[in-house]
PDB file with one MODEL, atoms N, CA, C and O in Angstrom:
MODEL        1
ATOM      1  N   MET A   1      -1.502  -5.479 -10.810  1.00  0.00           N
ATOM      2  CA  MET A   1      -0.756  -4.294 -10.261  1.00  0.00           C
ATOM      3  C   MET A   1      -0.564  -4.538  -8.957  1.00  0.00           C
ATOM      4  O   MET A   1       0.615  -4.596  -8.609  1.00  0.00           O
ATOM      5  N   ILE A   2      -1.584  -4.737  -7.936  1.00  0.00           N
ATOM      6  CA  ILE A   2      -1.234  -5.289  -6.418  1.00  0.00           C
ATOM      7  C   ILE A   2       0.222  -6.094  -6.173  1.00  0.00           C
ATOM      8  O   ILE A   2       1.166  -5.850  -5.422  1.00  0.00           O
ATOM      9  N   GLY A   3      -0.028  -7.176  -7.161  1.00  0.00           N
ATOM     10  CA  GLY A   3       0.697  -8.639  -7.141  1.00  0.00           C
ATOM     11  C   GLY A   3       1.988  -7.865  -7.416  1.00  0.00           C
ATOM     12  O   GLY A   3       3.000  -8.233  -6.819  1.00  0.00           O
ATOM     13  N   ASP A   4       2.043  -7.048  -8.082  1.00  0.00           N
ATOM     14  CA  ASP A   4       3.414  -6.772  -8.661  1.00  0.00           C
ATOM     15  C   ASP A   4       3.881  -5.730  -7.810  1.00  0.00           C
ATOM     16  O   ASP A   4       5.102  -5.673  -7.664  1.00  0.00           O
ATOM     17  N   ALA A   5       3.100  -4.805  -7.153  1.00  0.00           N
ATOM     18  CA  ALA A   5       3.873  -4.014  -6.320  1.00  0.00           C
ATOM     19  C   ALA A   5       4.204  -4.782  -4.800  1.00  0.00           C
ATOM     20  O   ALA A   5       4.926  -4.209  -3.983  1.00  0.00           O
ATOM     21  N   ILE A   6       3.549  -6.244  -4.487  1.00  0.00           N
ATOM     22  CA  ILE A   6       4.059  -6.667  -3.392  1.00  0.00           C
ATOM     23  C   ILE A   6       4.912  -7.525  -3.978  1.00  0.00           C
ATOM     24  O   ILE A   6       5.084  -8.264  -3.009  1.00  0.00           O
ATOM     25  N   ALA A   7       5.526  -7.952  -4.764  1.00  0.00           N
ATOM     26  CA  ALA A   7       6.314  -8.790  -5.359  1.00  0.00           C
ATOM     27  C   ALA A   7       7.984  -7.977  -5.462  1.00  0.00           C
ATOM     28  O   ALA A   7       9.114  -8.436  -5.295  1.00  0.00           O
ATOM     29  N   ALA A   8       7.569  -6.820  -5.753  1.00  0.00           N
ATOM     30  CA  ALA A   8       8.476  -5.833  -5.904  1.00  0.00           C
ATOM     31  C   ALA A   8       9.327  -5.699  -4.577  1.00  0.00           C
ATOM     32  O   ALA A   8      10.551  -5.577  -4.610  1.00  0.00           O
ATOM     33  N   VAL A   9       8.461  -5.736  -3.203  1.00  0.00           N
ATOM     34  CA  VAL A   9       9.087  -5.184  -1.883  1.00  0.00           C
ATOM     35  C   VAL A   9       9.886  -6.527  -1.725  1.00  0.00           C
ATOM     36  O   VAL A   9      10.782  -6.348  -0.900  1.00  0.00           O
ATOM     37  N   GLY A  10       9.884  -7.741  -2.193  1.00  0.00           N
ATOM     38  CA  GLY A  10      10.566  -9.307  -2.063  1.00  0.00           C
ATOM     39  C   GLY A  10      10.261  -9.571  -0.929  1.00  0.00           C
ATOM     40  O   GLY A  10      11.260  -9.978  -0.335  1.00  0.00           O
ATOM     41  N   ARG A  11       9.215  -9.550  -0.181  1.00  0.00           N
ATOM     42  CA  ARG A  11       8.749 -10.192   1.024  1.00  0.00           C
ATOM     43  C   ARG A  11       7.511 -10.343   1.054  1.00  0.00           C
ATOM     44  O   ARG A  11       6.721  -9.447   0.756  1.00  0.00           O
ATOM     45  N   PRO A  12       7.072 -11.890   1.542  1.00  0.00           N
ATOM     46  CA  PRO A  12       5.366 -12.079   1.782  1.00  0.00           C
ATOM     47  C   PRO A  12       4.922 -11.238   2.905  1.00  0.00           C
ATOM     48  O   PRO A  12       5.486 -10.859   3.932  1.00  0.00           O
ATOM     49  N   VAL A  13       3.952 -11.088   2.499  1.00  0.00           N
ATOM     50  CA  VAL A  13       2.861  -9.917   3.354  1.00  0.00           C
ATOM     51  C   VAL A  13       3.054 -10.290   4.450  1.00  0.00           C
ATOM     52  O   VAL A  13       3.551  -9.472   5.224  1.00  0.00           O
ATOM     53  N   ALA A  14       2.764 -11.566   4.916  1.00  0.00           N
ATOM     54  CA  ALA A  14       2.847 -12.340   6.402  1.00  0.00           C
ATOM     55  C   ALA A  14       4.315 -11.804   6.751  1.00  0.00           C
ATOM     56  O   ALA A  14       4.745 -12.143   7.854  1.00  0.00           O
ATOM     57  N   MET A  15       4.848 -11.287   6.227  1.00  0.00           N
ATOM     58  CA  MET A  15       6.683 -11.071   7.169  1.00  0.00           C
ATOM     59  C   MET A  15       6.806  -9.288   7.161  1.00  0.00           C
ATOM     60  O   MET A  15       7.649  -8.665   7.806  1.00  0.00           O
ATOM     61  N   MET A  16       5.577  -8.568   6.120  1.00  0.00           N
ATOM     62  CA  MET A  16       6.089  -7.238   5.854  1.00  0.00           C
ATOM     63  C   MET A  16       5.708  -6.606   6.909  1.00  0.00           C
ATOM     64  O   MET A  16       4.697  -6.966   7.513  1.00  0.00           O
ATOM     65  N   GLY A  17       6.661  -5.266   7.418  1.00  0.00           N
ATOM     66  CA  GLY A  17       6.771  -4.199   8.531  1.00  0.00           C
ATOM     67  C   GLY A  17       6.163  -3.467   7.940  1.00  0.00           C
ATOM     68  O   GLY A  17       5.862  -3.549   6.749  1.00  0.00           O
ATOM     69  N   LYS A  18       5.819  -2.406   8.909  1.00  0.00           N
ATOM     70  CA  LYS A  18       5.483  -0.760   8.174  1.00  0.00           C
ATOM     71  C   LYS A  18       6.408  -0.566   6.863  1.00  0.00           C
ATOM     72  O   LYS A  18       5.820  -0.568   5.781  1.00  0.00           O
ATOM     73  N   GLY A  19       7.455  -0.442   6.873  1.00  0.00           N
ATOM     74  CA  GLY A  19       8.280   0.195   6.073  1.00  0.00           C
ATOM     75  C   GLY A  19       7.966  -0.352   4.537  1.00  0.00           C
ATOM     76  O   GLY A  19       7.992   0.263   3.470  1.00  0.00           O
ATOM     77  N   ASP A  20       7.644  -1.814   4.841  1.00  0.00           N
ATOM     78  CA  ASP A  20       7.546  -2.966   3.472  1.00  0.00           C
ATOM     79  C   ASP A  20       5.999  -2.515   2.997  1.00  0.00           C
ATOM     80  O   ASP A  20       5.761  -2.137   1.850  1.00  0.00           O
ATOM     81  N   ARG A  21       4.992  -2.612   4.047  1.00  0.00           N
ATOM     82  CA  ARG A  21       3.429  -1.628   3.327  1.00  0.00           C
ATOM     83  C   ARG A  21       3.616  -0.875   2.889  1.00  0.00           C
ATOM     84  O   ARG A  21       3.362  -0.980   1.689  1.00  0.00           O
ATOM     85  N   VAL A  22       4.127   0.380   3.275  1.00  0.00           N
ATOM     86  CA  VAL A  22       4.067   1.661   2.748  1.00  0.00           C
ATOM     87  C   VAL A  22       4.933   1.508   1.293  1.00  0.00           C
ATOM     88  O   VAL A  22       4.523   2.197   0.358  1.00  0.00           O
ATOM     89  N   ALA A  23       5.946   0.759   1.093  1.00  0.00           N
ATOM     90  CA  ALA A  23       6.565   0.516  -0.201  1.00  0.00           C
ATOM     91  C   ALA A  23       5.483   0.396  -1.231  1.00  0.00           C
ATOM     92  O   ALA A  23       5.272   1.010  -2.276  1.00  0.00           O
ATOM     93  N   VAL A  24       4.749  -0.761  -0.506  1.00  0.00           N
ATOM     94  CA  VAL A  24       3.638  -1.265  -1.715  1.00  0.00           C
ATOM     95  C   VAL A  24       2.787   0.201  -1.804  1.00  0.00           C
ATOM     96  O   VAL A  24       2.703   0.871  -2.833  1.00  0.00           O
ATOM     97  N   LEU A  25       2.277   0.495  -0.716  1.00  0.00           N
ATOM     98  CA  LEU A  25       1.095   1.543  -1.199  1.00  0.00           C
ATOM     99  C   LEU A  25       2.032   2.946  -1.825  1.00  0.00           C
ATOM    100  O   LEU A  25       1.319   3.862  -2.235  1.00  0.00           O
ATOM    101  N   ARG A  26       3.358   3.139  -1.909  1.00  0.00           N
ATOM    102  CA  ARG A  26       4.034   4.111  -2.667  1.00  0.00           C
ATOM    103  C   ARG A  26       4.083   3.687  -4.074  1.00  0.00           C
ATOM    104  O   ARG A  26       3.767   4.441  -4.994  1.00  0.00           O
ATOM    105  N   ALA A  27       4.414   2.679  -4.208  1.00  0.00           N
ATOM    106  CA  ALA A  27       4.464   2.164  -5.738  1.00  0.00           C
ATOM    107  C   ALA A  27       2.902   1.875  -6.140  1.00  0.00           C
ATOM    108  O   ALA A  27       2.613   1.810  -7.335  1.00  0.00           O
ATOM    109  N   LEU A  28       2.206   1.755  -5.443  1.00  0.00           N
ATOM    110  CA  LEU A  28       0.815   1.861  -6.214  1.00  0.00           C
ATOM    111  C   LEU A  28       0.396   3.183  -6.865  1.00  0.00           C
ATOM    112  O   LEU A  28       0.062   3.384  -8.033  1.00  0.00           O
ATOM    113  N   ASP A  29       0.512   4.227  -5.606  1.00  0.00           N
ATOM    114  CA  ASP A  29       0.214   5.396  -5.721  1.00  0.00           C
ATOM    115  C   ASP A  29       0.928   6.227  -7.051  1.00  0.00           C
ATOM    116  O   ASP A  29       0.516   7.169  -7.728  1.00  0.00           O
ATOM    117  N   ALA A  30       2.079   5.496  -7.094  1.00  0.00           N
ATOM    118  CA  ALA A  30       2.914   6.151  -8.286  1.00  0.00           C
ATOM    119  C   ALA A  30       2.147   6.057  -9.403  1.00  0.00           C
ATOM    120  O   ALA A  30       1.966   6.981 -10.196  1.00  0.00           O
ATOM    121  N   ARG A  31       1.542   4.606  -9.512  1.00  0.00           N
ATOM    122  CA  ARG A  31       1.139   4.137 -10.639  1.00  0.00           C
ATOM    123  C   ARG A  31      -0.307   4.744 -10.788  1.00  0.00           C
ATOM    124  O   ARG A  31      -0.807   4.543 -11.895  1.00  0.00           O
ATOM    125  N   GLY A  32      -1.058   5.434  -9.905  1.00  0.00           N
ATOM    126  CA  GLY A  32      -2.240   6.176  -9.980  1.00  0.00           C
ATOM    127  C   GLY A  32      -3.378   4.770  -9.771  1.00  0.00           C
ATOM    128  O   GLY A  32      -4.522   4.912 -10.202  1.00  0.00           O
ATOM    129  N   ALA A  33      -3.013   3.561  -9.156  1.00  0.00           N
ATOM    130  CA  ALA A  33      -3.784   2.922  -8.335  1.00  0.00           C
ATOM    131  C   ALA A  33      -4.927   3.119  -7.970  1.00  0.00           C
ATOM    132  O   ALA A  33      -5.976   2.519  -8.202  1.00  0.00           O
ATOM    133  N   PHE A  34      -4.584   4.364  -7.134  1.00  0.00           N
ATOM    134  CA  PHE A  34      -5.920   4.823  -6.391  1.00  0.00           C
ATOM    135  C   PHE A  34      -7.477   5.533  -6.485  1.00  0.00           C
ATOM    136  O   PHE A  34      -8.438   5.816  -5.770  1.00  0.00           O
ATOM    137  N   HIS A  35      -7.011   5.607  -7.889  1.00  0.00           N
ATOM    138  CA  HIS A  35      -7.585   6.453  -8.712  1.00  0.00           C
ATOM    139  C   HIS A  35      -9.336   5.581  -8.905  1.00  0.00           C
ATOM    140  O   HIS A  35     -10.372   6.146  -9.255  1.00  0.00           O
ATOM    141  N   VAL A  36      -9.198   4.377  -8.613  1.00  0.00           N
ATOM    142  CA  VAL A  36     -10.186   3.421  -9.077  1.00  0.00           C
ATOM    143  C   VAL A  36     -10.671   3.107  -7.587  1.00  0.00           C
ATOM    144  O   VAL A  36      -9.986   2.593  -6.702  1.00  0.00           O
ATOM    145  N   LYS A  37     -12.039   3.539  -7.498  1.00  0.00           N
ATOM    146  CA  LYS A  37     -12.999   3.186  -6.950  1.00  0.00           C
ATOM    147  C   LYS A  37     -12.603   1.885  -6.016  1.00  0.00           C
ATOM    148  O   LYS A  37     -12.233   0.779  -6.410  1.00  0.00           O
ATOM    149  N   ARG A  38     -12.791   2.343  -4.667  1.00  0.00           N
ATOM    150  CA  ARG A  38     -12.563   0.680  -3.377  1.00  0.00           C
ATOM    151  C   ARG A  38     -11.138   0.357  -3.593  1.00  0.00           C
ATOM    152  O   ARG A  38     -10.774  -0.705  -3.088  1.00  0.00           O
ATOM    153  N   SER A  39     -10.043   1.206  -4.387  1.00  0.00           N
ATOM    154  CA  SER A  39      -8.776   0.234  -4.530  1.00  0.00           C
ATOM    155  C   SER A  39      -8.171   0.328  -3.195  1.00  0.00           C
ATOM    156  O   SER A  39      -7.273  -0.483  -2.968  1.00  0.00           O
ATOM    157  N   VAL A  40      -8.437   1.029  -2.412  1.00  0.00           N
ATOM    158  CA  VAL A  40      -7.670   1.455  -1.262  1.00  0.00           C
ATOM    159  C   VAL A  40      -8.072   0.363  -0.182  1.00  0.00           C
ATOM    160  O   VAL A  40      -7.320   0.161   0.771  1.00  0.00           O
ATOM    161  N   GLU A  41      -9.110  -0.254  -0.311  1.00  0.00           N
ATOM    162  CA  GLU A  41      -9.912  -1.659   0.676  1.00  0.00           C
ATOM    163  C   GLU A  41      -9.619  -2.509   0.085  1.00  0.00           C
ATOM    164  O   GLU A  41      -9.618  -3.467   0.859  1.00  0.00           O
ATOM    165  N   THR A  42      -9.296  -2.873  -1.035  1.00  0.00           N
ATOM    166  CA  THR A  42      -8.742  -3.731  -1.519  1.00  0.00           C
ATOM    167  C   THR A  42      -7.275  -3.834  -1.589  1.00  0.00           C
ATOM    168  O   THR A  42      -7.032  -5.040  -1.576  1.00  0.00           O
ATOM    169  N   VAL A  43      -6.385  -3.292  -1.643  1.00  0.00           N
ATOM    170  CA  VAL A  43      -5.141  -3.102  -1.390  1.00  0.00           C
ATOM    171  C   VAL A  43      -5.129  -3.304   0.205  1.00  0.00           C
ATOM    172  O   VAL A  43      -4.112  -3.957   0.440  1.00  0.00           O
ATOM    173  N   ALA A  44      -5.633  -3.103   1.097  1.00  0.00           N
ATOM    174  CA  ALA A  44      -5.630  -2.861   2.440  1.00  0.00           C
ATOM    175  C   ALA A  44      -5.992  -4.763   3.160  1.00  0.00           C
ATOM    176  O   ALA A  44      -5.516  -5.414   4.090  1.00  0.00           O
ATOM    177  N   LYS A  45      -7.032  -5.021   2.129  1.00  0.00           N
ATOM    178  CA  LYS A  45      -7.223  -6.465   2.371  1.00  0.00           C
ATOM    179  C   LYS A  45      -5.996  -7.300   1.895  1.00  0.00           C
ATOM    180  O   LYS A  45      -5.850  -8.346   2.527  1.00  0.00           O
ATOM    181  N   ARG A  46      -5.239  -7.099   1.082  1.00  0.00           N
ATOM    182  CA  ARG A  46      -4.113  -7.659   0.350  1.00  0.00           C
ATOM    183  C   ARG A  46      -3.178  -7.600   1.475  1.00  0.00           C
ATOM    184  O   ARG A  46      -2.605  -8.611   1.881  1.00  0.00           O
ATOM    185  N   LEU A  47      -2.973  -6.181   2.103  1.00  0.00           N
ATOM    186  CA  LEU A  47      -1.739  -6.439   3.130  1.00  0.00           C
ATOM    187  C   LEU A  47      -2.144  -6.452   4.317  1.00  0.00           C
ATOM    188  O   LEU A  47      -1.421  -5.953   5.179  1.00  0.00           O
ATOM    189  N   GLY A  48      -3.308  -6.984   4.641  1.00  0.00           N
ATOM    190  CA  GLY A  48      -3.777  -7.330   6.255  1.00  0.00           C
ATOM    191  C   GLY A  48      -3.542  -6.232   6.709  1.00  0.00           C
ATOM    192  O   GLY A  48      -2.436  -6.177   7.248  1.00  0.00           O
ATOM    193  N   ILE A  49      -4.266  -5.072   6.730  1.00  0.00           N
ATOM    194  CA  ILE A  49      -4.506  -3.919   7.265  1.00  0.00           C
ATOM    195  C   ILE A  49      -5.497  -3.293   7.057  1.00  0.00           C
ATOM    196  O   ILE A  49      -5.967  -3.358   5.921  1.00  0.00           O
ATOM    197  N   SER A  50      -6.266  -2.341   8.225  1.00  0.00           N
ATOM    198  CA  SER A  50      -7.153  -2.328   7.767  1.00  0.00           C
ATOM    199  C   SER A  50      -7.094  -0.802   7.152  1.00  0.00           C
ATOM    200  O   SER A  50      -6.065  -0.136   7.046  1.00  0.00           O
ATOM    201  N   ARG A  51      -8.673  -0.314   6.694  1.00  0.00           N
ATOM    202  CA  ARG A  51      -8.554   0.619   5.964  1.00  0.00           C
ATOM    203  C   ARG A  51      -8.068   1.774   6.145  1.00  0.00           C
ATOM    204  O   ARG A  51      -7.352   2.297   5.290  1.00  0.00           O
ATOM    205  N   VAL A  52      -8.397   2.404   7.365  1.00  0.00           N
ATOM    206  CA  VAL A  52      -8.339   3.289   8.115  1.00  0.00           C
ATOM    207  C   VAL A  52      -6.701   3.539   8.187  1.00  0.00           C
ATOM    208  O   VAL A  52      -6.304   4.701   8.106  1.00  0.00           O
ATOM    209  N   THR A  53      -5.689   2.389   8.347  1.00  0.00           N
ATOM    210  CA  THR A  53      -4.313   2.573   8.483  1.00  0.00           C
ATOM    211  C   THR A  53      -3.797   2.598   7.149  1.00  0.00           C
ATOM    212  O   THR A  53      -2.756   3.242   7.015  1.00  0.00           O
ATOM    213  N   ALA A  54      -4.382   1.931   5.904  1.00  0.00           N
ATOM    214  CA  ALA A  54      -4.134   2.464   4.520  1.00  0.00           C
ATOM    215  C   ALA A  54      -4.167   3.784   4.316  1.00  0.00           C
ATOM    216  O   ALA A  54      -3.200   4.449   3.946  1.00  0.00           O
ATOM    217  N   TYR A  55      -5.426   4.264   4.583  1.00  0.00           N
ATOM    218  CA  TYR A  55      -5.732   5.814   4.289  1.00  0.00           C
ATOM    219  C   TYR A  55      -4.445   6.594   5.105  1.00  0.00           C
ATOM    220  O   TYR A  55      -3.931   7.503   4.452  1.00  0.00           O
ATOM    221  N   ALA A  56      -3.989   6.392   6.177  1.00  0.00           N
ATOM    222  CA  ALA A  56      -3.228   6.988   7.425  1.00  0.00           C
ATOM    223  C   ALA A  56      -1.928   6.992   6.801  1.00  0.00           C
ATOM    224  O   ALA A  56      -1.228   7.926   7.193  1.00  0.00           O
ATOM    225  N   TYR A  57      -1.212   5.981   5.668  1.00  0.00           N
ATOM    226  CA  TYR A  57      -0.060   5.483   5.494  1.00  0.00           C
ATOM    227  C   TYR A  57      -0.319   6.414   4.140  1.00  0.00           C
ATOM    228  O   TYR A  57       0.436   7.385   4.104  1.00  0.00           O
ATOM    229  N   LEU A  58      -1.088   6.326   3.203  1.00  0.00           N
ATOM    230  CA  LEU A  58      -1.073   7.466   2.087  1.00  0.00           C
ATOM    231  C   LEU A  58      -1.139   8.922   2.351  1.00  0.00           C
ATOM    232  O   LEU A  58      -0.819   9.793   1.542  1.00  0.00           O
ATOM    233  N   ASP A  59      -1.609   9.124   3.627  1.00  0.00           N
ATOM    234  CA  ASP A  59      -1.549  10.582   4.086  1.00  0.00           C
ATOM    235  C   ASP A  59      -0.177  10.975   4.303  1.00  0.00           C
ATOM    236  O   ASP A  59       0.278  12.103   4.116  1.00  0.00           O
ATOM    237  N   GLN A  60       0.561   9.769   4.789  1.00  0.00           N
ATOM    238  CA  GLN A  60       1.933  10.520   5.189  1.00  0.00           C
ATOM    239  C   GLN A  60       2.739  10.141   4.153  1.00  0.00           C
ATOM    240  O   GLN A  60       3.879  10.568   4.336  1.00  0.00           O
ATOM    241  N   LEU A  61       2.604   9.421   2.982  1.00  0.00           N
ATOM    242  CA  LEU A  61       3.212   9.559   1.660  1.00  0.00           C
ATOM    243  C   LEU A  61       3.221  10.765   1.004  1.00  0.00           C
ATOM    244  O   LEU A  61       4.218  11.322   0.546  1.00  0.00           O
ATOM    245  N   ARG A  62       1.798  11.256   0.960  1.00  0.00           N
ATOM    246  CA  ARG A  62       1.719  12.132  -0.019  1.00  0.00           C
ATOM    247  C   ARG A  62       2.539  13.791   1.022  1.00  0.00           C
ATOM    248  O   ARG A  62       3.265  14.563   0.396  1.00  0.00           O
ATOM    249  N   SER A  63       2.314  13.976   2.157  1.00  0.00           N
ATOM    250  CA  SER A  63       2.960  14.699   2.789  1.00  0.00           C
ATOM    251  C   SER A  63       4.188  14.962   2.879  1.00  0.00           C
ATOM    252  O   SER A  63       4.704  16.010   3.265  1.00  0.00           O
ATOM    253  N   GLY A  64       4.849  13.681   2.399  1.00  0.00           N
ATOM    254  CA  GLY A  64       6.259  13.814   2.445  1.00  0.00           C
ATOM    255  C   GLY A  64       6.506  13.291   3.868  1.00  0.00           C
ATOM    256  O   GLY A  64       7.505  13.909   4.233  1.00  0.00           O
ATOM    257  N   GLU A  65       6.129  12.498   4.835  1.00  0.00           N
ATOM    258  CA  GLU A  65       6.426  12.469   5.987  1.00  0.00           C
ATOM    259  C   GLU A  65       7.018  10.550   5.710  1.00  0.00           C
ATOM    260  O   GLU A  65       7.722  10.055   6.591  1.00  0.00           O
ATOM    261  N   GLY A  66       6.697   9.833   4.670  1.00  0.00           N
ATOM    262  CA  GLY A  66       6.587   8.383   4.623  1.00  0.00           C
ATOM    263  C   GLY A  66       7.556   8.215   3.459  1.00  0.00           C
ATOM    264  O   GLY A  66       7.809   7.092   3.023  1.00  0.00           O
TER     265      GLY A  66
ENDMDL
END
């Protein structure tokens, strides 16, 4: 599921900006991926961001800011 979301953005992780990473998180959130234990940590690691940053991006998405 993570690989599919990354591929949908169409850019390698190393070249992703904040908007691309947020798009990956948005796609995964829409599919319910974050209901799985430790999924945020796993996604953060794949995207090369900290767990705290991933949670911050998710908070932005869920509050309608992202």
